[in-house]
C-alpha positions as CSV (number, residue, x, y, z in Angstrom):
1,M,-20.6,17.5,0.6
2,H,-20.1,14.5,2.3
3,S,-22.2,11.5,0.3
4,I,-20.7,9.3,-1.8
5,K,-22.9,9.7,-5.2
6,K,-20.4,6.8,-6.6
7,S,-18.7,3.5,-5.5
8,V,-15.8,4.6,-4.7
9,T,-12.6,2.1,-4.0
10,V,-9.5,1.8,-2.1
11,Y,-6.8,-0.2,-2.7
12,L,-3.7,-0.3,-0.3
13,V,-1.0,-1.8,-1.7
14,S,1.6,-3.3,0.6
15,G,4.7,-5.4,0.9
16,P,8.4,-5.1,1.4
17,L,11.3,-2.6,-0.4
18,G,11.8,-3.9,-3.1
19,V,9.0,-5.7,-4.3
20,G,7.5,-3.3,-7.0
21,K,5.1,-1.6,-4.7
22,S,5.2,1.6,-6.5
23,T,5.5,0.6,-9.7
24,L,2.3,-1.7,-9.6
25,S,0.4,1.3,-7.8
26,K,1.4,3.6,-10.4
27,I,0.2,1.1,-13.1
28,L,-2.8,0.7,-10.6
29,A,-3.8,4.3,-10.5
30,S,-3.3,4.8,-14.5
31,S,-5.5,2.5,-15.2
32,M,-8.1,3.7,-13.4
33,K,-10.9,6.4,-14.6
34,Q,-10.4,8.4,-12.1
35,C,-7.9,8.1,-9.4
36,V,-5.5,9.7,-6.5
37,L,-2.4,8.1,-5.9
38,I,-0.9,8.3,-2.4
39,E,2.9,7.5,-1.8
40,G,3.4,6.9,2.0
41,D,6.7,7.4,1.8
42,L,6.1,11.0,0.5
43,L,4.1,11.3,4.1
44,L,6.8,9.3,6.0
45,H,9.7,11.9,4.7
46,V,8.1,14.9,5.0
47,Y,10.8,16.6,7.7
48,Q,13.0,19.6,7.3
49,G,15.3,20.8,9.6
50,E,17.9,19.9,11.6
51,S,16.1,17.0,13.3
52,E,12.5,15.1,12.7
53,P,10.6,13.3,15.3
54,P,11.3,9.3,16.4
55,W,10.7,6.8,14.0
56,E,7.7,5.3,15.8
57,E,6.3,8.8,16.0
58,R,7.0,10.1,12.1
59,L,5.0,6.2,10.9
60,R,2.2,7.1,14.0
61,L,1.5,10.8,11.9
62,A,2.2,8.9,8.6
63,W,-0.7,6.9,8.9
64,L,-3.2,9.5,10.2
65,N,-2.2,12.1,7.2
66,I,-2.9,8.6,4.6
67,A,-6.2,7.8,6.4
68,A,-7.2,11.7,6.4
69,V,-6.3,12.4,2.8
70,T,-8.0,9.3,2.0
71,R,-11.1,10.1,3.9
72,N,-11.1,13.7,2.0
73,F,-10.5,11.9,-1.4
74,V,-13.2,9.2,-1.0
75,L,-15.9,11.7,0.2
76,S,-15.4,13.3,-2.7
77,G,-16.1,10.5,-5.2
78,L,-12.7,10.0,-6.5
79,D,-10.8,6.6,-5.8
80,V,-7.5,6.2,-4.2
81,V,-4.4,3.7,-4.3
82,I,-2.3,3.7,-1.4
83,D,1.5,2.6,-1.9
84,F,3.2,2.0,2.0
85,V,4.1,-1.1,4.2
86,V,1.4,-2.2,6.3
87,E,2.7,-3.9,9.0
88,D,-0.2,-3.6,11.7
89,E,-2.1,-0.5,10.6
90,L,-4.7,-2.6,8.6
91,Q,-7.5,-3.0,11.1
92,W,-7.0,0.5,12.3
93,F,-7.2,1.7,8.7
94,S,-10.1,0.0,7.4
95,D,-11.5,1.3,10.7
96,Q,-11.2,4.8,9.7
97,L,-12.8,4.5,6.6
98,S,-15.6,2.0,7.9
99,D,-18.4,4.4,7.8
100,L,-17.7,5.9,4.0
101,G,-18.7,2.7,2.4
102,A,-15.9,3.0,0.1
103,T,-14.9,-0.8,-0.6
104,L,-11.4,-1.7,0.4
105,H,-8.9,-3.9,-1.7
106,Y,-5.9,-5.0,0.3
107,V,-3.1,-6.6,-1.2
108,V,0.4,-7.8,0.4
109,L,3.1,-8.3,-2.8
110,H,5.5,-10.5,-2.1
111,A,9.3,-11.9,-3.7
112,E,11.7,-14.8,-3.0
113,P,14.5,-13.3,-0.8
114,D,16.9,-13.4,-4.3
115,T,14.6,-11.5,-6.4
116,L,14.3,-8.5,-3.1
117,S,18.0,-8.7,-3.4
118,A,18.8,-8.5,-7.1
119,R,16.0,-5.4,-7.0
120,L,17.6,-3.3,-4.4
121,H,21.0,-3.9,-6.0
122,Q,19.8,-2.8,-9.1
123,R,18.3,0.6,-8.1
124,G,21.2,1.2,-5.9
125,D,19.5,0.3,-2.4
126,A,21.8,-2.2,-1.4
127,Q,21.5,-0.9,1.9
128,Y,17.6,-2.0,2.6
129,I,17.9,-5.4,1.9
130,Q,17.9,-6.7,5.4
131,R,15.3,-4.5,6.3
132,S,13.3,-5.8,2.7
133,L,14.1,-9.5,4.0
134,F,12.8,-8.8,7.5
135,L,9.7,-7.2,6.4
136,R,9.1,-9.9,3.4
137,N,9.2,-12.4,6.7
138,K,7.0,-10.6,9.0
139,L,4.3,-9.6,6.3
140,T,4.0,-13.4,5.2
141,A,3.9,-14.7,8.2
142,S,1.1,-12.8,9.6
143,P,-2.1,-14.8,9.7
144,T,-4.0,-11.5,8.6
145,N,-2.0,-11.2,5.5
146,E,-2.1,-14.8,4.2
147,P,-5.3,-14.3,2.2
148,Y,-4.0,-11.0,0.3
149,L,-0.6,-12.1,-0.8
150,L,0.5,-12.2,-4.2
151,D,3.7,-13.3,-5.5
152,T,5.3,-10.8,-8.0
153,D,8.2,-13.3,-8.7
154,D,6.4,-14.5,-12.2
155,K,4.4,-12.0,-13.5
156,T,4.7,-9.3,-14.8
157,P,3.2,-5.7,-12.8
158,V,0.1,-5.5,-15.6
159,E,-0.5,-9.0,-14.7
160,L,-0.1,-8.3,-11.4
161,V,-2.4,-5.1,-11.6
162,E,-5.2,-7.3,-13.7
163,E,-5.2,-9.4,-11.2
164,I,-5.7,-7.5,-8.0
165,I,-8.8,-5.8,-10.0
166,R,-10.5,-8.9,-11.4
167,S,-9.9,-11.2,-8.4
168,P,-12.2,-11.1,-5.2
169,R,-9.7,-12.3,-2.2
170,F,-8.1,-8.6,-2.4
171,R,-11.4,-7.3,-1.4
172,M,-11.9,-6.8,2.6
173,Q,-15.1,-8.1,4.2
174,G,-16.6,-5.0,5.6
């Protein structure tokens, strides 16, 4: 039950709000033979009732659940695409999968500030522009992310997916 019969790939797609993570992740997942798409925001926003845990606890639990769900699908021999903002969790997440023999691909999408603002305005999420620009600056300035940065400004989502699949630079060294 816990032996992987084929090589399994996990794609972790990060980037600021409005950069195209969801669009790209859906195209990437649909381009694969058999794949599971994990939308991290769904695990972040599961709370019902009058109150929810503080942000830090919600984020911690979301990552624990993303790792657990990913492990379960990888153990079942399924490729996984994860759509979620990765701030400081990359090494921890990689460690969670390290015993499975799956290939982890990591990509950090980014775009010019004007592009992000325009996309967020267009979809009615202007209230998230400052958060998006903060994340863009944090993610692009991170030495950990530097090898995995992918500019989305001048390419279509399909072109970006082809580059992510084709380019070895998004494959993390195990």
